[in-house]
C-alpha positions in Angstrom: 0.0 0.0 0.0 1.7 3.2 -1.1 -0.7 5.8 0.4 -0.2 6.5 4.1 -3.0 5.5 6.5 -4.1 8.5 8.5 -6.8 9.1 11.0 -7.7 10.6 14.3 -10.4 11.3 16.9 -13.7 13.0 16.5 -12.6 16.3 18.0 -9.3 16.5 16.1 -7.0 16.7 19.1 -5.3 13.4 18.3 -4.0 12.3 14.9 -2.0 9.4 13.7 -0.2 8.0 10.6 0.8 4.5 9.5 2.9 3.5 6.5 1.5 0.0 5.9 -1.2 -2.5 6.8 0.0 -6.0 7.8 -3.1 -8.1 8.2 -6.6 -8.3 6.7 -9.0 -5.9 8.4 -11.4 -7.7 10.7 -14.5 -7.3 12.9 -13.9 -8.2 16.6 -16.7 -9.3 18.8 -14.7 -10.0 22.0 -16.1 -8.7 25.3 -13.2 -6.3 25.9 -13.5 -4.7 22.5 -17.2 -4.3 22.9 -16.9 -2.8 26.4 -14.0 -0.5 25.4 -15.9 0.9 22.4 -19.5 0.8 23.7 -20.5 -1.0 20.5 -21.5 -4.6 19.6 -18.3 -5.1 17.6 -15.3 -3.2 16.5 -13.6 -3.0 13.0 -9.8 -3.1 13.2 -6.8 -2.9 10.8 -3.3 -4.0 11.8 -0.3 -1.8 10.9 3.4 -2.1 11.3 4.7 -0.5 14.5 7.8 0.8 12.8 5.8 3.0 10.4 3.2 4.1 13.0 3.1 7.4 15.0 0.8 9.8 16.7 1.3 13.0 14.7 -0.8 15.4 16.8 -1.7 15.4 20.4 -1.2 12.5 22.8 -3.9 9.9 23.4 -4.7 8.6 26.8 -3.7 5.0 27.4 -5.0 2.3 29.7 -4.3 -1.4 30.3 -7.5 -3.2 29.5 -5.9 -6.6 30.4 -2.5 -7.8 31.6 -0.8 -7.6 28.2 -3.0 -5.1 26.3 -2.8 -1.3 26.2 -5.6 0.6 24.4 -5.6 4.3 23.6 -8.3 6.9 23.2 -8.7 10.6 22.9 -8.9 12.2 26.4 -11.1 14.9 25.0 -13.8 13.2 23.0 -13.3 9.6 24.0 -12.7 8.1 20.5 -11.1 4.7 20.8 -7.9 4.7 18.6 -5.5 1.8 19.1 -4.9 -1.6 20.6 -1.4 -3.0 21.4 -0.7 -6.5 22.7 2.7 -7.2 24.3 2.6 -10.7 22.6 2.8 -8.9 19.2 5.3 -6.1 19.7 5.7 -5.3 16.0 2.1 -4.4 15.3 -0.5 -1.9 16.3 -4.2 -2.3 15.7 -6.2 0.8 14.8 -10.0 1.3 14.9 -11.0 1.3 11.3 -13.7 4.0 11.9 -11.1 6.4 13.3 -9.4 6.4 9.8 -9.8 9.3 7.4 -10.7 6.8 4.7 -12.3 3.7 6.4 -13.9 2.7 3.1 -10.4 1.7 1.9 -10.3 -1.1 4.5 -13.4 -3.2 4.5 -13.3 -6.0 7.1 -12.7 -9.4 5.6 -13.9 -11.6 8.5 -15.2 -11.8 12.0 -13.2 -12.9 15.1 -14.2 -13.9 18.6 -17.8 -14.6 17.4 -18.3 -16.9 20.4 -18.6 -13.6 22.4 -21.0 -12.0 19.9 -24.2 -10.5 21.3 -27.1 -12.8 20.2 -29.4 -10.0 19.1 -26.9 -8.6 16.5 -27.9 -10.0 13.0 -25.4 -9.3 10.3 -26.2 -10.1 6.7 -22.7 -10.4 5.3 -21.1 -13.6 4.2 -17.7 -13.0 5.7 -15.9 -15.9 7.4 -16.6 -16.2 11.1 -14.1 -17.5 13.7 -15.1 -18.4 17.2 -11.8 -17.0 18.6 -8.6 -16.0 16.8 -8.3 -16.0 13.0 -6.6 -19.3 12.0 -3.0 -19.0 11.0 -2.5 -19.4 7.2 
């Protein structure tokens, strides 16, 4: 991907830039993503840490589990990133915080065993009860 990936929060206080996507975009249904976002699922893209930076402002960070740090805008609350110590070379970004989210349509669903039962999606994307299988 030659164009940079840029995005930020609703109020404009925090902006970021990434140079390249590493994994297929996905929808996550896990309990912590749902609670962290206040939504029934979250769309993510995975980018290389070595080409990622916050370019304006400084997001707030919190540890949502023992190995995971999430960031959000301290002003408007927009969820921005997810970093897992088990995968130090990548950063996950909320797709909807991107300037051009239409460039990154999710290609599957993960952690569907946690999905809320009242959410009915009409897509035909692959669904994985937990992690995406290694290919």
